[in-house]
Z-matrix of the N, CA and C atoms (Angstrom, degrees):
N
C 1 1.443
C 2 1.524 1 111.61
N 3 1.308 2 119.34 1 -43.03
C 4 1.455 3 121.24 2 -179.47
C 5 1.515 4 112.48 3 -104.69
N 6 1.319 5 116.41 4 -1.46
C 7 1.461 6 120.18 5 -171.86
C 8 1.524 7 113.90 6 -64.59
N 9 1.313 8 119.69 7 -35.80
C 10 1.459 9 121.28 8 -177.03
C 11 1.512 10 113.07 9 -60.49
N 12 1.320 11 117.06 10 -47.30
C 13 1.463 12 120.04 11 -179.77
C 14 1.518 13 111.31 12 -68.34
N 15 1.320 14 117.39 13 -40.65
C 16 1.452 15 119.96 14 179.62
C 17 1.527 16 110.56 15 -63.08
N 18 1.333 17 116.89 16 -37.84
C 19 1.463 18 120.03 17 177.61
C 20 1.523 19 110.29 18 -64.30
N 21 1.323 20 117.87 19 -42.10
C 22 1.463 21 120.31 20 -178.84
C 23 1.522 22 111.84 21 -68.94
N 24 1.318 23 117.72 22 -23.86
C 25 1.464 24 122.62 23 178.95
C 26 1.531 25 112.17 24 -94.57
N 27 1.334 26 117.27 25 2.03
C 28 1.471 27 122.49 26 -176.77
C 29 1.527 28 112.26 27 57.92
N 30 1.326 29 116.36 28 42.91
C 31 1.461 30 122.48 29 177.64
C 32 1.518 31 107.87 30 -98.62
N 33 1.338 32 116.29 31 125.15
C 34 1.463 33 120.30 32 177.29
C 35 1.523 34 109.11 33 -70.84
N 36 1.326 35 116.74 34 134.53
C 37 1.456 36 121.01 35 177.83
C 38 1.517 37 108.99 36 -154.68
N 39 1.326 38 114.41 37 162.52
C 40 1.459 39 120.87 38 176.05
C 41 1.519 40 107.52 39 -128.85
N 42 1.324 41 116.30 40 124.18
C 43 1.459 42 121.46 41 176.96
C 44 1.522 43 108.17 42 -99.40
N 45 1.337 44 116.55 43 128.03
C 46 1.464 45 121.58 44 -178.25
C 47 1.526 46 108.38 45 -120.99
N 48 1.322 47 116.61 46 125.82
C 49 1.462 48 122.11 47 176.97
C 50 1.528 49 107.57 48 -88.00
N 51 1.332 50 116.67 49 98.20
C 52 1.465 51 120.85 50 -175.77
C 53 1.522 52 112.37 51 -69.15
N 54 1.332 53 117.93 52 -13.91
C 55 1.467 54 119.64 53 177.46
C 56 1.525 55 111.43 54 -73.80
N 57 1.324 56 116.90 55 -13.98
C 58 1.463 57 120.99 56 -178.35
C 59 1.522 58 113.58 57 -106.75
N 60 1.344 59 117.42 58 -0.65
C 61 1.458 60 119.81 59 -176.54
C 62 1.521 61 109.33 60 -148.59
N 63 1.328 62 117.03 61 107.71
C 64 1.461 63 121.53 62 -176.24
C 65 1.526 64 112.31 63 -63.59
N 66 1.321 65 117.60 64 -33.90
C 67 1.470 66 120.55 65 179.14
C 68 1.535 67 110.46 66 -62.66
N 69 1.321 68 116.42 67 -44.25
C 70 1.463 69 119.95 68 177.75
C 71 1.529 70 111.22 69 -67.80
N 72 1.331 71 117.20 70 -36.24
C 73 1.461 72 120.61 71 176.78
C 74 1.522 73 110.48 72 -61.04
N 75 1.322 74 117.04 73 -46.81
C 76 1.466 75 120.75 74 179.79
C 77 1.527 76 111.43 75 -63.23
N 78 1.327 77 117.21 76 -38.51
C 79 1.466 78 120.87 77 177.36
C 80 1.531 79 110.50 78 -63.76
N 81 1.340 80 116.96 79 -42.02
C 82 1.458 81 121.07 80 178.50
C 83 1.529 82 111.01 81 -61.99
N 84 1.327 83 116.50 82 -44.19
C 85 1.466 84 120.75 83 179.02
C 86 1.523 85 110.11 84 -62.73
N 87 1.315 86 116.74 85 -40.12
C 88 1.465 87 121.08 86 -179.31
C 89 1.530 88 111.45 87 -63.19
N 90 1.338 89 117.69 88 -43.87
C 91 1.467 90 118.83 89 -176.23
C 92 1.526 91 113.16 90 -81.74
N 93 1.345 92 117.44 91 -22.66
C 94 1.466 93 119.49 92 -175.65
C 95 1.527 94 113.69 93 -110.46
N 96 1.322 95 117.04 94 -13.82
C 97 1.468 96 122.49 95 -177.10
C 98 1.526 97 112.72 96 60.27
N 99 1.319 98 116.92 97 28.78
C 100 1.456 99 120.67 98 176.82
C 101 1.519 100 109.62 99 -160.43
N 102 1.345 101 116.44 100 169.72
C 103 1.463 102 120.43 101 -175.27
C 104 1.522 103 113.58 102 -107.47
N 105 1.320 104 117.82 103 -2.44
C 106 1.458 105 120.48 104 -178.89
C 107 1.519 106 112.46 105 -73.96
N 108 1.306 107 115.74 106 152.85
C 109 1.456 108 121.58 107 176.52
C 110 1.525 109 108.74 108 -122.94
N 111 1.297 110 119.23 109 154.63
C 112 1.460 111 126.14 110 3.89
C 113 1.525 112 112.42 111 -84.74
N 114 1.317 113 114.61 112 157.68
C 115 1.456 114 123.10 113 168.39
C 116 1.525 115 105.22 114 -121.39
N 117 1.317 116 116.24 115 124.37
C 118 1.458 117 121.49 116 -177.44
C 119 1.523 118 108.19 117 -112.65
N 120 1.334 119 116.30 118 128.14
C 121 1.465 120 122.50 119 177.41
C 122 1.524 121 107.39 120 -113.60
N 123 1.315 122 116.22 121 111.98
C 124 1.462 123 121.57 122 178.63
C 125 1.520 124 107.02 123 -113.44
N 126 1.323 125 115.41 124 99.20
C 127 1.469 126 121.55 125 -179.05
C 128 1.526 127 111.90 126 49.71
N 129 1.336 128 116.20 127 44.11
C 130 1.456 129 121.17 128 176.64
C 131 1.521 130 114.86 129 89.56
N 132 1.315 131 118.08 130 -8.00
C 133 1.461 132 121.24 131 175.93
C 134 1.529 133 107.51 132 -91.50
N 135 1.320 134 116.11 133 117.87
C 136 1.459 135 122.13 134 -173.68
C 137 1.526 136 110.30 135 -94.49
N 138 1.331 137 115.50 136 129.92
C 139 1.464 138 122.18 137 175.17
C 140 1.522 139 106.43 138 -118.87
N 141 1.329 140 116.24 139 121.03
C 142 1.461 141 121.25 140 -179.68
C 143 1.521 142 108.27 141 -99.59
N 144 1.328 143 115.51 142 128.27
C 145 1.454 144 120.55 143 -176.31
C 146 1.519 145 110.11 144 82.66
N 147 1.317 146 115.92 145 171.98
C 148 1.463 147 119.60 146 179.92
C 149 1.517 148 108.39 147 -88.49
N 150 1.334 149 115.42 148 90.15
C 151 1.460 150 123.01 149 -178.85
C 152 1.527 151 107.36 150 -108.30
N 153 1.335 152 116.08 151 81.27
C 154 1.461 153 121.29 152 -174.41
C 155 1.524 154 113.23 153 -56.39
N 156 1.337 155 120.18 154 -43.68
C 157 1.473 156 118.47 155 179.11
C 158 1.534 157 112.64 156 -59.88
N 159 1.320 158 116.76 157 -40.17
C 160 1.466 159 119.83 158 179.66
C 161 1.529 160 110.77 159 -69.09
N 162 1.331 161 117.28 160 -42.20
C 163 1.468 162 121.08 161 178.45
C 164 1.525 163 109.69 162 -61.83
N 165 1.335 164 117.12 163 -46.05
C 166 1.464 165 120.78 164 179.23
C 167 1.524 166 111.26 165 -60.45
N 168 1.325 167 116.88 166 -41.74
C 169 1.467 168 120.86 167 -179.90
C 170 1.526 169 110.63 168 -62.54
N 171 1.315 170 117.21 169 -45.58
C 172 1.467 171 120.57 170 179.83
C 173 1.527 172 110.49 171 -64.35
N 174 1.315 173 117.55 172 -44.17
C 175 1.466 174 120.66 173 -178.62
C 176 1.522 175 112.17 174 -64.76
N 177 1.312 176 118.20 175 -36.23
C 178 1.465 177 120.82 176 177.86
C 179 1.518 178 110.83 177 -65.04
N 180 1.325 179 116.66 178 -35.86
C 181 1.463 180 120.91 179 177.14
C 182 1.521 181 109.62 180 -65.92
N 183 1.331 182 117.03 181 -36.56
C 184 1.460 183 121.78 182 -174.61
C 185 1.521 184 112.95 183 -82.60
N 186 1.329 185 119.31 184 -18.77
C 187 1.469 186 121.45 185 -174.90
C 188 1.506 187 112.06 186 -82.90
């Protein structure tokens, strides 16, 4: 979902399909306290749902 823009900006990221790996699903639930996707972890800052303004703000701080 967010991979296209990150690729165009040369931002390193890892996309994990939690529907195919129960261990990753449990980790996502643990850090987000919910089962909805996407969950974005940017250096420990968790963004639940596709919140582009929040993701952009965090990435600008990190760049």
